[in-house]
mmCIF file of the N, C-alpha and C atoms, coordinates in Angstrom:
data_MODEL
# 
_entry.id   MODEL 
# 
loop_
_atom_site.group_PDB 
_atom_site.id 
_atom_site.type_symbol 
_atom_site.label_atom_id 
_atom_site.label_alt_id 
_atom_site.label_comp_id 
_atom_site.label_asym_id 
_atom_site.label_entity_id 
_atom_site.label_seq_id 
_atom_site.pdbx_PDB_ins_code 
_atom_site.Cartn_x 
_atom_site.Cartn_y 
_atom_site.Cartn_z 
_atom_site.occupancy 
_atom_site.B_iso_or_equiv 
_atom_site.pdbx_formal_charge 
_atom_site.auth_seq_id 
_atom_site.auth_comp_id 
_atom_site.auth_asym_id 
_atom_site.auth_atom_id 
_atom_site.pdbx_PDB_model_num 
ATOM 1   N N  . UNK A 1 1  ? -15.487 23.808  31.011 1.00 0.00 ? 1  UNK A N  1 
ATOM 2   C CA . UNK A 1 1  ? -15.356 22.349  30.902 1.00 0.00 ? 1  UNK A CA 1 
ATOM 3   C C  . UNK A 1 1  ? -16.124 21.934  32.136 1.00 0.00 ? 1  UNK A C  1 
ATOM 4   N N  . UNK A 1 2  ? -17.501 20.932  32.627 1.00 0.00 ? 2  UNK A N  1 
ATOM 5   C CA . UNK A 1 2  ? -17.692 20.681  33.364 1.00 0.00 ? 2  UNK A CA 1 
ATOM 6   C C  . UNK A 1 2  ? -16.950 19.683  34.442 1.00 0.00 ? 2  UNK A C  1 
ATOM 7   N N  . UNK A 1 3  ? -17.249 19.438  35.216 1.00 0.00 ? 3  UNK A N  1 
ATOM 8   C CA . UNK A 1 3  ? -16.450 18.613  36.496 1.00 0.00 ? 3  UNK A CA 1 
ATOM 9   C C  . UNK A 1 3  ? -16.778 17.213  36.050 1.00 0.00 ? 3  UNK A C  1 
ATOM 10  N N  . UNK A 1 4  ? -17.707 17.105  35.456 1.00 0.00 ? 4  UNK A N  1 
ATOM 11  C CA . UNK A 1 4  ? -18.120 15.633  35.170 1.00 0.00 ? 4  UNK A CA 1 
ATOM 12  C C  . UNK A 1 4  ? -17.131 15.019  34.194 1.00 0.00 ? 4  UNK A C  1 
ATOM 13  N N  . UNK A 1 5  ? -16.602 15.877  33.042 1.00 0.00 ? 5  UNK A N  1 
ATOM 14  C CA . UNK A 1 5  ? -15.702 15.530  31.999 1.00 0.00 ? 5  UNK A CA 1 
ATOM 15  C C  . UNK A 1 5  ? -14.420 15.262  32.851 1.00 0.00 ? 5  UNK A C  1 
ATOM 16  N N  . UNK A 1 6  ? -14.126 16.313  33.764 1.00 0.00 ? 6  UNK A N  1 
ATOM 17  C CA . UNK A 1 6  ? -12.977 15.936  34.364 1.00 0.00 ? 6  UNK A CA 1 
ATOM 18  C C  . UNK A 1 6  ? -12.874 14.471  34.967 1.00 0.00 ? 6  UNK A C  1 
ATOM 19  N N  . UNK A 1 7  ? -13.498 13.886  35.717 1.00 0.00 ? 7  UNK A N  1 
ATOM 20  C CA . UNK A 1 7  ? -13.673 12.838  36.228 1.00 0.00 ? 7  UNK A CA 1 
ATOM 21  C C  . UNK A 1 7  ? -14.073 11.795  35.302 1.00 0.00 ? 7  UNK A C  1 
ATOM 22  N N  . UNK A 1 8  ? -14.639 11.889  34.430 1.00 0.00 ? 8  UNK A N  1 
ATOM 23  C CA . UNK A 1 8  ? -15.070 10.435  33.454 1.00 0.00 ? 8  UNK A CA 1 
ATOM 24  C C  . UNK A 1 8  ? -13.866 10.717  32.714 1.00 0.00 ? 8  UNK A C  1 
ATOM 25  N N  . UNK A 1 9  ? -12.701 11.124  33.008 1.00 0.00 ? 9  UNK A N  1 
ATOM 26  C CA . UNK A 1 9  ? -11.596 10.569  31.888 1.00 0.00 ? 9  UNK A CA 1 
ATOM 27  C C  . UNK A 1 9  ? -10.790 9.398   31.694 1.00 0.00 ? 9  UNK A C  1 
ATOM 28  N N  . UNK A 1 10 ? -10.543 9.462   30.168 1.00 0.00 ? 10 UNK A N  1 
ATOM 29  C CA . UNK A 1 10 ? -10.472 7.371   30.231 1.00 0.00 ? 10 UNK A CA 1 
ATOM 30  C C  . UNK A 1 10 ? -8.811  7.426   30.639 1.00 0.00 ? 10 UNK A C  1 
ATOM 31  N N  . UNK A 1 11 ? -8.907  6.078   31.375 1.00 0.00 ? 11 UNK A N  1 
ATOM 32  C CA . UNK A 1 11 ? -7.753  5.946   32.027 1.00 0.00 ? 11 UNK A CA 1 
ATOM 33  C C  . UNK A 1 11 ? -7.100  4.538   30.896 1.00 0.00 ? 11 UNK A C  1 
ATOM 34  N N  . UNK A 1 12 ? -5.968  4.337   30.344 1.00 0.00 ? 12 UNK A N  1 
ATOM 35  C CA . UNK A 1 12 ? -4.980  3.149   30.095 1.00 0.00 ? 12 UNK A CA 1 
ATOM 36  C C  . UNK A 1 12 ? -4.847  2.056   30.768 1.00 0.00 ? 12 UNK A C  1 
ATOM 37  N N  . UNK A 1 13 ? -5.174  1.035   30.240 1.00 0.00 ? 13 UNK A N  1 
ATOM 38  C CA . UNK A 1 13 ? -4.510  0.125   31.414 1.00 0.00 ? 13 UNK A CA 1 
ATOM 39  C C  . UNK A 1 13 ? -3.272  -0.473  30.894 1.00 0.00 ? 13 UNK A C  1 
ATOM 40  N N  . UNK A 1 14 ? -2.623  -0.792  32.338 1.00 0.00 ? 14 UNK A N  1 
ATOM 41  C CA . UNK A 1 14 ? -1.678  -1.260  31.611 1.00 0.00 ? 14 UNK A CA 1 
ATOM 42  C C  . UNK A 1 14 ? -1.143  -2.693  31.731 1.00 0.00 ? 14 UNK A C  1 
ATOM 43  N N  . UNK A 1 15 ? -1.808  -3.144  30.984 1.00 0.00 ? 15 UNK A N  1 
ATOM 44  C CA . UNK A 1 15 ? -2.009  -4.443  30.156 1.00 0.00 ? 15 UNK A CA 1 
ATOM 45  C C  . UNK A 1 15 ? -2.587  -4.487  28.973 1.00 0.00 ? 15 UNK A C  1 
ATOM 46  N N  . UNK A 1 16 ? -2.012  -4.929  27.541 1.00 0.00 ? 16 UNK A N  1 
ATOM 47  C CA . UNK A 1 16 ? -2.416  -5.080  26.283 1.00 0.00 ? 16 UNK A CA 1 
ATOM 48  C C  . UNK A 1 16 ? -2.393  -6.484  26.028 1.00 0.00 ? 16 UNK A C  1 
ATOM 49  N N  . UNK A 1 17 ? -3.455  -6.724  25.263 1.00 0.00 ? 17 UNK A N  1 
ATOM 50  C CA . UNK A 1 17 ? -3.475  -8.144  24.480 1.00 0.00 ? 17 UNK A CA 1 
ATOM 51  C C  . UNK A 1 17 ? -2.894  -7.837  23.208 1.00 0.00 ? 17 UNK A C  1 
ATOM 52  N N  . UNK A 1 18 ? -2.302  -9.176  22.889 1.00 0.00 ? 18 UNK A N  1 
ATOM 53  C CA . UNK A 1 18 ? -1.540  -8.941  21.043 1.00 0.00 ? 18 UNK A CA 1 
ATOM 54  C C  . UNK A 1 18 ? -1.480  -10.202 20.665 1.00 0.00 ? 18 UNK A C  1 
ATOM 55  N N  . UNK A 1 19 ? -1.391  -10.192 19.154 1.00 0.00 ? 19 UNK A N  1 
ATOM 56  C CA . UNK A 1 19 ? -1.695  -11.713 18.738 1.00 0.00 ? 19 UNK A CA 1 
ATOM 57  C C  . UNK A 1 19 ? -0.052  -12.084 18.500 1.00 0.00 ? 19 UNK A C  1 
ATOM 58  N N  . UNK A 1 20 ? 0.239   -13.039 18.753 1.00 0.00 ? 20 UNK A N  1 
ATOM 59  C CA . UNK A 1 20 ? 1.530   -14.090 18.278 1.00 0.00 ? 20 UNK A CA 1 
ATOM 60  C C  . UNK A 1 20 ? 1.408   -14.795 17.374 1.00 0.00 ? 20 UNK A C  1 
ATOM 61  N N  . UNK A 1 21 ? 2.440   -14.677 16.056 1.00 0.00 ? 21 UNK A N  1 
ATOM 62  C CA . UNK A 1 21 ? 2.069   -15.994 14.742 1.00 0.00 ? 21 UNK A CA 1 
ATOM 63  C C  . UNK A 1 21 ? 3.356   -16.079 14.600 1.00 0.00 ? 21 UNK A C  1 
ATOM 64  N N  . UNK A 1 22 ? 3.459   -17.391 14.568 1.00 0.00 ? 22 UNK A N  1 
ATOM 65  C CA . UNK A 1 22 ? 4.398   -18.963 14.119 1.00 0.00 ? 22 UNK A CA 1 
ATOM 66  C C  . UNK A 1 22 ? 4.873   -18.096 12.850 1.00 0.00 ? 22 UNK A C  1 
ATOM 67  N N  . UNK A 1 23 ? 6.424   -18.125 13.097 1.00 0.00 ? 23 UNK A N  1 
ATOM 68  C CA . UNK A 1 23 ? 7.421   -17.664 12.170 1.00 0.00 ? 23 UNK A CA 1 
ATOM 69  C C  . UNK A 1 23 ? 7.317   -19.172 10.769 1.00 0.00 ? 23 UNK A C  1 
ATOM 70  N N  . UNK A 1 24 ? 6.822   -20.426 10.883 1.00 0.00 ? 24 UNK A N  1 
ATOM 71  C CA . UNK A 1 24 ? 7.160   -21.422 10.032 1.00 0.00 ? 24 UNK A CA 1 
ATOM 72  C C  . UNK A 1 24 ? 5.811   -21.329 9.508  1.00 0.00 ? 24 UNK A C  1 
ATOM 73  N N  . UNK A 1 25 ? 4.904   -21.413 10.080 1.00 0.00 ? 25 UNK A N  1 
ATOM 74  C CA . UNK A 1 25 ? 3.403   -22.003 9.789  1.00 0.00 ? 25 UNK A CA 1 
ATOM 75  C C  . UNK A 1 25 ? 2.488   -21.043 9.374  1.00 0.00 ? 25 UNK A C  1 
ATOM 76  N N  . UNK A 1 26 ? 2.597   -20.275 10.298 1.00 0.00 ? 26 UNK A N  1 
ATOM 77  C CA . UNK A 1 26 ? 1.664   -19.023 10.223 1.00 0.00 ? 26 UNK A CA 1 
ATOM 78  C C  . UNK A 1 26 ? 0.216   -19.303 11.451 1.00 0.00 ? 26 UNK A C  1 
ATOM 79  N N  . UNK A 1 27 ? 0.519   -19.989 12.389 1.00 0.00 ? 27 UNK A N  1 
ATOM 80  C CA . UNK A 1 27 ? -0.186  -20.572 13.513 1.00 0.00 ? 27 UNK A CA 1 
ATOM 81  C C  . UNK A 1 27 ? -0.356  -18.853 14.297 1.00 0.00 ? 27 UNK A C  1 
ATOM 82  N N  . UNK A 1 28 ? -1.436  -18.574 15.273 1.00 0.00 ? 28 UNK A N  1 
ATOM 83  C CA . UNK A 1 28 ? -1.623  -17.589 15.473 1.00 0.00 ? 28 UNK A CA 1 
ATOM 84  C C  . UNK A 1 28 ? -2.392  -17.884 16.933 1.00 0.00 ? 28 UNK A C  1 
ATOM 85  N N  . UNK A 1 29 ? -2.138  -17.197 18.027 1.00 0.00 ? 29 UNK A N  1 
ATOM 86  C CA . UNK A 1 29 ? -2.728  -17.078 19.284 1.00 0.00 ? 29 UNK A CA 1 
ATOM 87  C C  . UNK A 1 29 ? -2.693  -15.869 19.657 1.00 0.00 ? 29 UNK A C  1 
ATOM 88  N N  . UNK A 1 30 ? -3.271  -15.609 20.993 1.00 0.00 ? 30 UNK A N  1 
ATOM 89  C CA . UNK A 1 30 ? -3.671  -14.546 21.458 1.00 0.00 ? 30 UNK A CA 1 
ATOM 90  C C  . UNK A 1 30 ? -2.844  -14.107 22.956 1.00 0.00 ? 30 UNK A C  1 
ATOM 91  N N  . UNK A 1 31 ? -2.273  -13.173 23.612 1.00 0.00 ? 31 UNK A N  1 
ATOM 92  C CA . UNK A 1 31 ? -1.497  -13.351 24.782 1.00 0.00 ? 31 UNK A CA 1 
ATOM 93  C C  . UNK A 1 31 ? -1.252  -11.917 25.204 1.00 0.00 ? 31 UNK A C  1 
ATOM 94  N N  . UNK A 1 32 ? -1.512  -11.221 26.523 1.00 0.00 ? 32 UNK A N  1 
ATOM 95  C CA . UNK A 1 32 ? -1.790  -10.348 27.897 1.00 0.00 ? 32 UNK A CA 1 
ATOM 96  C C  . UNK A 1 32 ? -0.068  -10.108 27.996 1.00 0.00 ? 32 UNK A C  1 
ATOM 97  N N  . UNK A 1 33 ? 0.549   -8.570  27.426 1.00 0.00 ? 33 UNK A N  1 
ATOM 98  C CA . UNK A 1 33 ? 1.725   -8.226  28.033 1.00 0.00 ? 33 UNK A CA 1 
ATOM 99  C C  . UNK A 1 33 ? 1.417   -6.708  28.662 1.00 0.00 ? 33 UNK A C  1 
ATOM 100 N N  . UNK A 1 34 ? 2.634   -6.385  29.606 1.00 0.00 ? 34 UNK A N  1 
ATOM 101 C CA . UNK A 1 34 ? 2.350   -5.202  29.844 1.00 0.00 ? 34 UNK A CA 1 
ATOM 102 C C  . UNK A 1 34 ? 2.756   -4.533  28.523 1.00 0.00 ? 34 UNK A C  1 
ATOM 103 N N  . UNK A 1 35 ? 1.605   -3.101  28.678 1.00 0.00 ? 35 UNK A N  1 
ATOM 104 C CA . UNK A 1 35 ? 2.036   -2.296  27.601 1.00 0.00 ? 35 UNK A CA 1 
ATOM 105 C C  . UNK A 1 35 ? 3.540   -1.592  27.450 1.00 0.00 ? 35 UNK A C  1 
ATOM 106 N N  . UNK A 1 36 ? 4.130   -1.021  28.705 1.00 0.00 ? 36 UNK A N  1 
ATOM 107 C CA . UNK A 1 36 ? 5.504   -1.014  28.695 1.00 0.00 ? 36 UNK A CA 1 
ATOM 108 C C  . UNK A 1 36 ? 6.119   -1.668  28.036 1.00 0.00 ? 36 UNK A C  1 
ATOM 109 N N  . UNK A 1 37 ? 6.220   -2.616  28.131 1.00 0.00 ? 37 UNK A N  1 
ATOM 110 C CA . UNK A 1 37 ? 7.036   -3.832  27.673 1.00 0.00 ? 37 UNK A CA 1 
ATOM 111 C C  . UNK A 1 37 ? 7.331   -3.788  26.072 1.00 0.00 ? 37 UNK A C  1 
ATOM 112 N N  . UNK A 1 38 ? 8.697   -4.667  25.822 1.00 0.00 ? 38 UNK A N  1 
ATOM 113 C CA . UNK A 1 38 ? 9.051   -4.916  24.560 1.00 0.00 ? 38 UNK A CA 1 
ATOM 114 C C  . UNK A 1 38 ? 8.274   -5.656  24.156 1.00 0.00 ? 38 UNK A C  1 
ATOM 115 N N  . UNK A 1 39 ? 8.242   -5.679  22.406 1.00 0.00 ? 39 UNK A N  1 
ATOM 116 C CA . UNK A 1 39 ? 7.273   -6.692  21.814 1.00 0.00 ? 39 UNK A CA 1 
ATOM 117 C C  . UNK A 1 39 ? 7.618   -7.738  22.247 1.00 0.00 ? 39 UNK A C  1 
ATOM 118 N N  . UNK A 1 40 ? 6.935   -9.345  22.132 1.00 0.00 ? 40 UNK A N  1 
ATOM 119 C CA . UNK A 1 40 ? 7.089   -10.543 22.625 1.00 0.00 ? 40 UNK A CA 1 
ATOM 120 C C  . UNK A 1 40 ? 7.686   -11.574 21.631 1.00 0.00 ? 40 UNK A C  1 
ATOM 121 N N  . UNK A 1 41 ? 8.671   -12.673 21.809 1.00 0.00 ? 41 UNK A N  1 
ATOM 122 C CA . UNK A 1 41 ? 9.471   -13.129 20.878 1.00 0.00 ? 41 UNK A CA 1 
ATOM 123 C C  . UNK A 1 41 ? 9.453   -15.069 21.998 1.00 0.00 ? 41 UNK A C  1 
ATOM 124 N N  . UNK A 1 42 ? 9.222   -15.789 21.500 1.00 0.00 ? 42 UNK A N  1 
ATOM 125 C CA . UNK A 1 42 ? 9.099   -17.068 22.520 1.00 0.00 ? 42 UNK A CA 1 
ATOM 126 C C  . UNK A 1 42 ? 8.695   -18.096 21.720 1.00 0.00 ? 42 UNK A C  1 
ATOM 127 N N  . UNK A 1 43 ? 9.387   -18.985 21.813 1.00 0.00 ? 43 UNK A N  1 
ATOM 128 C CA . UNK A 1 43 ? 9.618   -20.639 21.384 1.00 0.00 ? 43 UNK A CA 1 
ATOM 129 C C  . UNK A 1 43 ? 8.279   -21.456 22.228 1.00 0.00 ? 43 UNK A C  1 
ATOM 130 N N  . UNK A 1 44 ? 7.496   -21.744 21.114 1.00 0.00 ? 44 UNK A N  1 
ATOM 131 C CA . UNK A 1 44 ? 6.044   -22.460 21.884 1.00 0.00 ? 44 UNK A CA 1 
ATOM 132 C C  . UNK A 1 44 ? 6.101   -23.722 20.855 1.00 0.00 ? 44 UNK A C  1 
ATOM 133 N N  . UNK A 1 45 ? 5.272   -25.015 21.359 1.00 0.00 ? 45 UNK A N  1 
ATOM 134 C CA . UNK A 1 45 ? 4.551   -25.909 20.580 1.00 0.00 ? 45 UNK A CA 1 
ATOM 135 C C  . UNK A 1 45 ? 3.994   -25.414 19.347 1.00 0.00 ? 45 UNK A C  1 
ATOM 136 N N  . UNK A 1 46 ? 4.041   -25.861 18.362 1.00 0.00 ? 46 UNK A N  1 
ATOM 137 C CA . UNK A 1 46 ? 2.879   -24.970 16.956 1.00 0.00 ? 46 UNK A CA 1 
ATOM 138 C C  . UNK A 1 46 ? 2.104   -26.407 16.550 1.00 0.00 ? 46 UNK A C  1 
ATOM 139 N N  . UNK A 1 47 ? 1.102   -26.421 16.713 1.00 0.00 ? 47 UNK A N  1 
ATOM 140 C CA . UNK A 1 47 ? 0.040   -27.859 16.843 1.00 0.00 ? 47 UNK A CA 1 
ATOM 141 C C  . UNK A 1 47 ? 0.074   -27.932 14.719 1.00 0.00 ? 47 UNK A C  1 
ATOM 142 N N  . UNK A 1 48 ? 0.508   -26.996 14.118 1.00 0.00 ? 48 UNK A N  1 
ATOM 143 C CA . UNK A 1 48 ? 1.013   -27.349 12.847 1.00 0.00 ? 48 UNK A CA 1 
ATOM 144 C C  . UNK A 1 48 ? 1.596   -28.398 12.497 1.00 0.00 ? 48 UNK A C  1 
ATOM 145 N N  . UNK A 1 49 ? 2.978   -27.941 12.708 1.00 0.00 ? 49 UNK A N  1 
ATOM 146 C CA . UNK A 1 49 ? 3.490   -29.221 12.503 1.00 0.00 ? 49 UNK A CA 1 
ATOM 147 C C  . UNK A 1 49 ? 4.365   -29.725 13.066 1.00 0.00 ? 49 UNK A C  1 
ATOM 148 N N  . UNK A 1 50 ? 3.604   -29.927 14.593 1.00 0.00 ? 50 UNK A N  1 
ATOM 149 C CA . UNK A 1 50 ? 4.126   -30.629 15.852 1.00 0.00 ? 50 UNK A CA 1 
ATOM 150 C C  . UNK A 1 50 ? 5.654   -30.533 16.466 1.00 0.00 ? 50 UNK A C  1 
ATOM 151 N N  . UNK A 1 51 ? 5.642   -29.162 16.255 1.00 0.00 ? 51 UNK A N  1 
ATOM 152 C CA . UNK A 1 51 ? 7.184   -29.081 16.566 1.00 0.00 ? 51 UNK A CA 1 
ATOM 153 C C  . UNK A 1 51 ? 7.381   -27.870 17.467 1.00 0.00 ? 51 UNK A C  1 
ATOM 154 N N  . UNK A 1 52 ? 8.092   -27.482 18.197 1.00 0.00 ? 52 UNK A N  1 
ATOM 155 C CA . UNK A 1 52 ? 8.687   -25.999 18.639 1.00 0.00 ? 52 UNK A CA 1 
ATOM 156 C C  . UNK A 1 52 ? 9.209   -25.273 17.642 1.00 0.00 ? 52 UNK A C  1 
ATOM 157 N N  . UNK A 1 53 ? 8.396   -23.967 17.889 1.00 0.00 ? 53 UNK A N  1 
ATOM 158 C CA . UNK A 1 53 ? 8.594   -23.044 16.541 1.00 0.00 ? 53 UNK A CA 1 
ATOM 159 C C  . UNK A 1 53 ? 8.686   -21.560 17.364 1.00 0.00 ? 53 UNK A C  1 
ATOM 160 N N  . UNK A 1 54 ? 8.747   -20.628 16.751 1.00 0.00 ? 54 UNK A N  1 
ATOM 161 C CA . UNK A 1 54 ? 9.514   -19.057 17.230 1.00 0.00 ? 54 UNK A CA 1 
ATOM 162 C C  . UNK A 1 54 ? 8.163   -18.458 16.814 1.00 0.00 ? 54 UNK A C  1 
ATOM 163 N N  . UNK A 1 55 ? 7.914   -17.792 17.751 1.00 0.00 ? 55 UNK A N  1 
ATOM 164 C CA . UNK A 1 55 ? 6.138   -16.840 17.501 1.00 0.00 ? 55 UNK A CA 1 
ATOM 165 C C  . UNK A 1 55 ? 7.241   -15.409 18.299 1.00 0.00 ? 55 UNK A C  1 
ATOM 166 N N  . UNK A 1 56 ? 5.902   -14.584 16.790 1.00 0.00 ? 56 UNK A N  1 
ATOM 167 C CA . UNK A 1 56 ? 6.652   -13.095 17.304 1.00 0.00 ? 56 UNK A CA 1 
ATOM 168 C C  . UNK A 1 56 ? 5.234   -12.409 17.192 1.00 0.00 ? 56 UNK A C  1 
ATOM 169 N N  . UNK A 1 57 ? 5.109   -11.320 17.885 1.00 0.00 ? 57 UNK A N  1 
ATOM 170 C CA . UNK A 1 57 ? 4.021   -10.555 18.193 1.00 0.00 ? 57 UNK A CA 1 
ATOM 171 C C  . UNK A 1 57 ? 3.796   -9.855  16.490 1.00 0.00 ? 57 UNK A C  1 
ATOM 172 N N  . UNK A 1 58 ? 2.927   -9.920  16.703 1.00 0.00 ? 58 UNK A N  1 
ATOM 173 C CA . UNK A 1 58 ? 2.056   -9.361  15.051 1.00 0.00 ? 58 UNK A CA 1 
ATOM 174 C C  . UNK A 1 58 ? 1.317   -7.896  15.533 1.00 0.00 ? 58 UNK A C  1 
ATOM 175 N N  . UNK A 1 59 ? 0.680   -7.764  16.146 1.00 0.00 ? 59 UNK A N  1 
ATOM 176 C CA . UNK A 1 59 ? -0.036  -6.702  15.792 1.00 0.00 ? 59 UNK A CA 1 
ATOM 177 C C  . UNK A 1 59 ? -0.747  -6.533  17.842 1.00 0.00 ? 59 UNK A C  1 
ATOM 178 N N  . UNK A 1 60 ? -1.411  -5.224  17.861 1.00 0.00 ? 60 UNK A N  1 
ATOM 179 C CA . UNK A 1 60 ? -1.837  -5.304  19.284 1.00 0.00 ? 60 UNK A CA 1 
ATOM 180 C C  . UNK A 1 60 ? -3.900  -5.459  18.801 1.00 0.00 ? 60 UNK A C  1 
ATOM 181 N N  . UNK A 1 61 ? -4.185  -5.891  19.852 1.00 0.00 ? 61 UNK A N  1 
ATOM 182 C CA . UNK A 1 61 ? -5.644  -6.277  19.207 1.00 0.00 ? 61 UNK A CA 1 
ATOM 183 C C  . UNK A 1 61 ? -6.416  -5.056  20.602 1.00 0.00 ? 61 UNK A C  1 
ATOM 184 N N  . UNK A 1 62 ? -6.454  -5.130  22.039 1.00 0.00 ? 62 UNK A N  1 
ATOM 185 C CA . UNK A 1 62 ? -6.991  -4.221  22.254 1.00 0.00 ? 62 UNK A CA 1 
ATOM 186 C C  . UNK A 1 62 ? -6.358  -4.404  23.626 1.00 0.00 ? 62 UNK A C  1 
ATOM 187 N N  . UNK A 1 63 ? -6.882  -2.867  24.331 1.00 0.00 ? 63 UNK A N  1 
ATOM 188 C CA . UNK A 1 63 ? -6.143  -3.245  25.918 1.00 0.00 ? 63 UNK A CA 1 
ATOM 189 C C  . UNK A 1 63 ? -6.821  -3.761  27.084 1.00 0.00 ? 63 UNK A C  1 
ATOM 190 N N  . UNK A 1 64 ? -6.407  -4.472  28.063 1.00 0.00 ? 64 UNK A N  1 
ATOM 191 C CA . UNK A 1 64 ? -7.152  -5.576  29.039 1.00 0.00 ? 64 UNK A CA 1 
ATOM 192 C C  . UNK A 1 64 ? -7.951  -4.437  30.727 1.00 0.00 ? 64 UNK A C  1 
# 
């Protein structure tokens, strides 16, 4: 193994980008969270129904 392979090892980032989806209408938006944190659930304004709605994390998009 060469020294360059050791030095160029990929490092995982501490934060990841995830998709949050409304439980009511299906509206989606992206948000960052720490890699080791629990999945996100929050209440936020939903523009489709013009009310506050529960948003749940659906999937990871990429690391940041």
